[in-house]
Residue, then its C-alpha position, 0 to 999 in steps of 0.5 A: x547395748x541400747x538394742x538389747x535393753x529396749x528389746x528386753x523391756x518389751x519382752x518382759x512387758x509382754x511376757x508378764x502380761x501373758x503370764x498374769x492374763x492367763x495365770x493369776x487369779x482375779x480375787x479381791x483377797x489375792x495379794x498377788x493380784x495387786x502386786x502383779x498389777x503394780x509390776x505390769x504398770x511399771x512395765x508399761x511405764x518401761x515401754x514409754x521410757x523406751x519410746x522416749x529414748x528412741x525420740x532422742x536417738x539413744x537406742x541406736x546410732x541408726x536412725x531407722x532402728x530408733x524409729x522401729x523401736x519408737x513406733x513399736x514401744x509407743x503403739x504397745x504402750x497405748x496405741x500412740x502415734x510415735x511421730x506425733x509424740x516425737x514432735x510434741x516432745x521436741x517442743x517440750x524440750x525447747x519450750x519447757x514449762x511455758x505456754x508453748x510446751x504441750x505437756x504444761x498446763x498454764x491455767x492450774x497447778x492442780x494435779x488432776x486438772x493438769x493431768x486431764x488437760x495433758x490426756x486430752x492433748x494427747x489422746x486421739x480417736x484413732x488411739x481409742x479405736x486401737x485400744x478398743x480393738x486390742x482389748x477385744x482381741x485379748x478377750x478372744x484368747x481362751x481363759x482371758x475374761x473381760x475382768x482380766x483384760x481390764x485389771x491386768x492390761x487396761x488398769x496397768x496402762x492407766x497407772x503407767x501414764x500416772x507414773x509418767x505424768x508425775x515423774x516426768x511432767x508434774x513434779x519436775x516442772x510444777x511451780x514455783x520455778x526457781x533459779x536452781x531449776x536451771x533454763x529448762x525449769x526442771x527439778x531433780x530428785x536427790x541421789x538415790x539410785x534404787x528409789x530413782x530407778x523404782x520411781x521411774x527409770x531414773x526419770x526423776x533425775x529430770x534436770x539432768x535429762x533436760x541438760x543432756x537428752x542424749x543420755x539413755x535412761x539406763x545411764x542417766x544415774x551416772x550424771x547424778x553427782x550430788x544433790x542440790x537445794x532444788x532437789x527433792 
């Protein structure tokens, strides 16, 4: 089932990107343009969630299958290098919300400063080159203008990054750290499956994820039994 879901996420992301690049008019007065941008941002988030499941071995029992999906999904998300992501994510789980956590920012709880530090740690020159190449390949497609590439591919990727940062790093791990957050210093959303799915593929059930990382995202809602004092 994990393979089917991973393939579906990647195919839907690609199909919707192809559709909006070629067929959705770019116009400030076109409400469908804004809706499709948000949908594509959500699908970009799904790419990273797929790579994240691969990091935890949750797509398949076969290690090589997880690696294939991990490399593919992280590359499509933003030209990211899966091996480096996996190593840093392991450190995040081992040292959650401490100075040894590569996702955590000890110097400030300000959202933008933390996000900036987060991006600085993860963005590489090679990644920027890959994204530049991908952008220039997109605008070679007949009908794909620079405006379309920026609005329908680049912007959703950035918005997806913000969604992932908010739901998977900033909100669950920010101060104050309370006893209810547990040893991983992770908050969790109130039990609300539709909102949890819409907000970030159940990733808001973050304490549950840290308690058992071997549960795939699409089963994570089953771990949510009741709300707690440290839910939001």
